[in-house]
N, C-alpha and C positions, 0 to 999 in steps of 0.2 A: 340862456333863458330856460326856465323850467316849464314843462308841459304836463297836462293832465288828460286822462282818457275819459271819453264818454261812450258808453256801450248800450246798445239796444238789442234785445233778443226777440227772435221769432221762433217760438217753440211749437213744433208739430207733434201732436199726440194722437196716435191711432186709438180710436174708441173701441171699447169692448162690446161689440155687437155680434149677433149671430150671422147677419147678412150685410152686404155692401150698402153703400149710401143710397143708391138709386135702383138697385136690382136685388134679386134673391140669391145671388152667388155667395158661397161661404167665405168667411174671413180667416179661417184657420191658417196658422203659420206653416210653411213647408208645402209639400205636394209637388208633383211633377209640373214643370213649367207649362203655363197656358192651359191648365186643366180646370181652373175655377173662373171661367169666363163665359160670357153670353153676349148676344147682340147688343144689349143695352150698355154694358161696361166697355165693350169694344167699339161703341159708337157707330154701329151700322145704320145706314139711312132708314128713317122711319121708326126706329126703336125709341120708345117713350120712357123717360125716367119716372120713378115713383119714389117719393121721399121716405126715408127711414125715420119713423117717429122716435124710436129708441135713441138714435143718434142725437136728435134735437134735445131730448130729455137729459141725456148725459152732459151735453154742452151747457145747458141752462143750469143744471145742478152744480157744475164746476164754477160757472159764473157767480152763482149765489154764494158758494163757499169763499170766493175771492172778493166778495163785496161789490160786484159789478151791478150796474143798472141794466135790468133786463128789458129788452125791447118787446113791447106787446104787438108790434108789427115789424116783420123782417122779411127779406126776400133773398133769392139766389140770383147770381149773375154769371155770365160767361166771361171767362178770362182767356183770351186767345193767345196761344203761342205754339211754336212748332218744334217739338223735340221728338226723337224716336220713341221715347217711353210714354208719350201722350197719345193714346189711340184715337181720340176725337179731334185732335189738333186744337182743342180748347178744354178748359177745366171748369166744371161747375163749382163756383165758389161764392163768396159774399163780398160786396164792395162797400156801398154806402149805407146799407141797412143790415148790419150784423146782429146776432142775437144778444151780445153782451158788450157793454161799453164801460170804460173806467175800471175801477177796482184796484187792487194792489196785493202785493205779497210782502209780508214782514220777514226780514232776514236778520240773523245775528252774525256779526263778523268781529272777532277780537273783542268780545264783550260789549259791543255796541249794536243796538237795534235800530234799524231804519226800514222804512216802507218803500218798496220799489213800485211806482205807479204803473198800471197797465193802460194801454190805449184801447184795446178791444180783444174780444175772443170771437172768432167766426168759424163757421163750419164749411168744409169743402170735401171733395173727393181726392184720394191719393192718386198718384201716377204709377206706372209700371216700374220695373227694375231693369236697367241696362246691365248686360254682362259682357265682359271683354275677354277673349281668349287669345292664343298665340297669333293666329292669322285671321280670326273672324270675330264678329260681335253678334250678340243676340239680345232679344228683349223678352222678359217674362211679364205677362200682363195679369198674373194672379192678384197682385196687390192693387192694380188699377181699379178705382172705384171704392176702395175701402174708406169708411168714414174717418175724416181727419179733422181734428180740432186745432186751430192755430191760435196761440196765445201770444200777443204782441205787447212788448213793454215800451214805455217811453225811454228815450236815451238818457236814463238817470243812473245807470250802473257805473260805478267809478273805478272798478278794478277787476282783474281776473278772480280775485278771492270773492268779491261780491257776486260775480256771475256764477261761480261755483256754488255759493250758498243759495242763490236764487233757484238754481235748477234742482238742487237737493231738496229744498223746501217745497217747491212746486210739485216735484215728483211724489213727495209724501202726501200732499193734499189731494192730488188727483187719485192716488191709490185709496185714500181714506173714503172719498166720495164714491168709489167704485166705477169711475168713468173709464179707466184703462188699467191694464197690468203694468204699463210703463216699463216694459222689459226692453232695455236699449239693445241687448244682443239680438232681439227679434225685430228691431226696427220700430218698436212701439213709440219711441220718442226720438226725434231728431231736431236739430237746432241750426238756424241761420243766424249769424252774428254780424251786426252792424257796428263798426268800430271807427272812431275818429279821435284825434288828439288836438288840443288847443293850448295856447299859452295860459298858464295859471292866472285866473282872474278875469279872463275874457268871458263874455256872456254868449257870444255866437259860437255855434258848433263848428268844428273843423270839417274838412272834406272826409267823407266816410268811405270805407270799403266794406264789402259784404263777403263774409266767409261762409261758404255754402256747405250744407249737409254734414254737419258734425254730429256724430252719433254716440259720443261718450262725453260724460261730464269732464273727465280729465282732459279729453281732447279739446274741449272748449277752453279750459284753463290754459293749456299749453299753447294753443293757437293764439290766444289773446296776449300772452306774455311776449310771444315773438312779434305779433303784428303791431302792438303798441311800441315796442322797441324799434321796429322798422320805420314806422311813420315818424317817430320822434327823431331818429337819425336823419331822415330825409329833410325834415324841416330845419334842423340845426345846421345842415350843410347848405341850405338855401334852395334845395330842390322842392318840387311840388309833389303832393300826394294825389294820385289819379283816382277818380271815381270809377271803381271797377269791382267786378266779382272775382274773388280769389278762392283757391282751395287750400286745404291744410294737408301737407305731406308729412304724415306722422313719422315715417322712417327717417326722413332727412331733417325733420324738426323745423320746417320753414313753410311759409305760405307762398303760393305761386299764382300768377295772373291767369285767369281763364277767359274773360271777355269784359267788355264795357258793361256798366250797370244799366239795366232797363229802368225807365220811369213808368208811373202808373198808366200814362196815356199810351205807352207802347203796347199794352195788353188789350186795348180797345174793349174795355168792359161795357157790357150792356145787359139789361135784365134778361134772365133766362126765360125764353118764351114757353117752354114746355112744363114749367112748374108755377103753381099759384103762390102768391105771398103767404106767409105764415102769420097767423094771429094767435097769440097765447092769451087765453081767458084769465082774468084775475084769480078765479077760483082754482084753476089748474096750477097757477104759479104759487098760490098759498099751500096747496097740497104738496108740491115739490119742496117748498121751503121747510115744511114740517118734517121731511125725511132727512134733513141735513145732519150729518154726524158732528161731533165736537171737533174743532180744529186741533191739529196735533200740538201746537204750542200751548193752547188752553188746557189740553189734557195733561201735558207735561207739568204745568204749574199746579194743576189740581192733584196729581199723583204725589208731588212733593209735599203739598199741604196736607192731604188726607192720610197719606201713608208714611210720612217722614222719610221719603226717599231723597237721596242726593240728586243734584242736577244731572250728573252723569248717568245714574241708573235710570232716572225718569226719561232722559233722552234716548237711551238705548231701547227702552220698552215701547215708547210711542213711535219709534221709527217705522213700525208696522202695526196697522190697526188690529189685526187678529192677535198679535202678540200682546198688545196692551189690554185687549179684552180678556185674554186667557189669564193674564196677571191679576186683573181685578176680580175675576171669578174665584181664583184661588185665594187672593188676599182677604176677601170678605169672609172666607171660612177659616182664616188662620189668625192667631194672636201674634204672629211674627211676620208681617208683610215684607220687612227688609230681607228676611231669609228667603221668602218666596221669590223676590226679585233676584237674589244671588243665585238661587238654583236655576232660574230661567236663563240668566246671562252666562252661566258656566256650563252646567250639565246639559240642559235642554238645547241651548244654542250649539254646543259642540256636537251633540248627536244629530241634530237637524242638518248641520253642515256636512257631517260625515255621510249621512244617508241621502243627501240632496232632497230633503223633505221640507214642506211648509208646516207651520205649527198647527194648522187645522187638521193635519193628518195624524197627529200624535195620539198614541193610545193611553198616555198618562192623563187621566181626567184631572181637572183643577182640584176637585175634592180629594183625589188620591195624593196629589202633591201636598196639599194642606195637611192631610193625615200623616204623611211621611215626615214632614217637618215637626209635627206635634210629637211623634214618637221619639225624635232626636231630642227635642226640648225637654221632654219629660224624663229623659235618661233611659228609656226602654231599650234603645239601640244607640250605638255610637256612630260617628260619621262614616267610617269605612263600611260598616254593615248597611247603613242607609244607602250608600252608593251602590252596593251590591243589589239591594232590593230595587233600587231605581232602574238598574239595568234590566231586570226582569219585567218591571212595569212598562218600560219603554218598548220592549219586544212584544209583550203579550197583554198588557193592561192588568187590571185586577185591583184587589184591596190590599194595601201595604200591611195593615194589622194582621190580616189572615195569613199573608206570606211569612211574616215574622213568626207567628205562632206555629205554622206548619213546619218550618225549618228550624225551630228551636233557637232562634237568633237573639231572643231577649236577653239583655244583660242581667246578671245577678249582682245586686249591690248591697243586700243586707249582710251584716257581719256573721250572723248565725248560719245563714245559708252558705256563705263562703267557707266558714270553718268546717261545716259538715262535708262539703265537697273536698276540702283539703284532706280531712281525715280519711275519706273514702279513697282518694288517690294514693295516700300513703299505704293504706291496707292492701290495695290491689297491686302494688309494685314494691314488694319487700326487698328484692335484690337492688333496685335503684336506691332505696333508702339505706341499705347496708353499704353500698358503694359510696354514697354521699358521706356517711358517718366515718368511713375509713379514709376519707380525704380524696 
């Protein structure tokens, strides 16, 4: 019997805010353990939370980008559970009245486009971080209370490849809207994976397992490859798949059981008594909607259409919003937008990687790149000279035409000028001329 997978993702995205969700503590990455905490995020008795408006705004902007229905009335709830990294022994989250419902993410896999539907996007606070040493364990609560947006899909993802494409596409959209840096090395994006398999053609979902706290896209892909194979083997052998939470062991390349899976009623949700419900006025929603940037896939298609770029080049440029904007600024000033794209993908990308820089830090102005390409296209300088000029522009900025003139780099192409230079060289080096004539 053949089996097929059905996968749902719960993606946790740390929002880019200056302070935590319900208090004024900072959200910067790093810092000595337990130094960015206060009575509110540590859950001291009597400490009252105060909602972070910026976190609500970034959540709603993300929902608008993803085509969600935005709730004009939302509320927060208490989700009770008892882990060492949860200082309050409950988490302020959202249950039945989240900010965003529905929506979806369009992905492309092997030349085929399909839309992965979303269930919801809700806002909550993050937990602390458990740390384990040789003989002891500790908890760092610096991250506890940081605003966390949870994006939940329907179980409509059909393969590890689709899960990978979904996360890559979602990450790009979240960065475009400015909701998060989505830096997975810093824990800005983590993922819980719900995975089940069923006989091909069955309508009912199989028994699912949850894979917890995967923090790389490649980790999600590899864990799914293993888990789908594990579940399929159990079903083919006549064994059952248990409803449980499992962890991904990247070193061994396997998933391992952690505990039985909780259900919603286990968390004993109830409305958060210390926070008022949130009502979003239509005028506010319209103002946020007007701020939305172009979706990356729409921008890619437009770049291909307006600047005659290849699908590959357009995809590389729109992978980062700032890069795509830099390209367009230079391309509008150039008669050769394809050359602009090539310079960005080769010379600029290489230098940025080498220096560990972002493109907004670059000293080469878009107008300077356009001028440098014009000098090459007009034959004023050749490509090796242009790369030499670019090196100086990258280090110090400036005007490429002025640099070419100051350093006497302009090519001489007229026959009369070349003949005059040749005669001068012959006159100034009589011994070399004599040696040449003597063989």
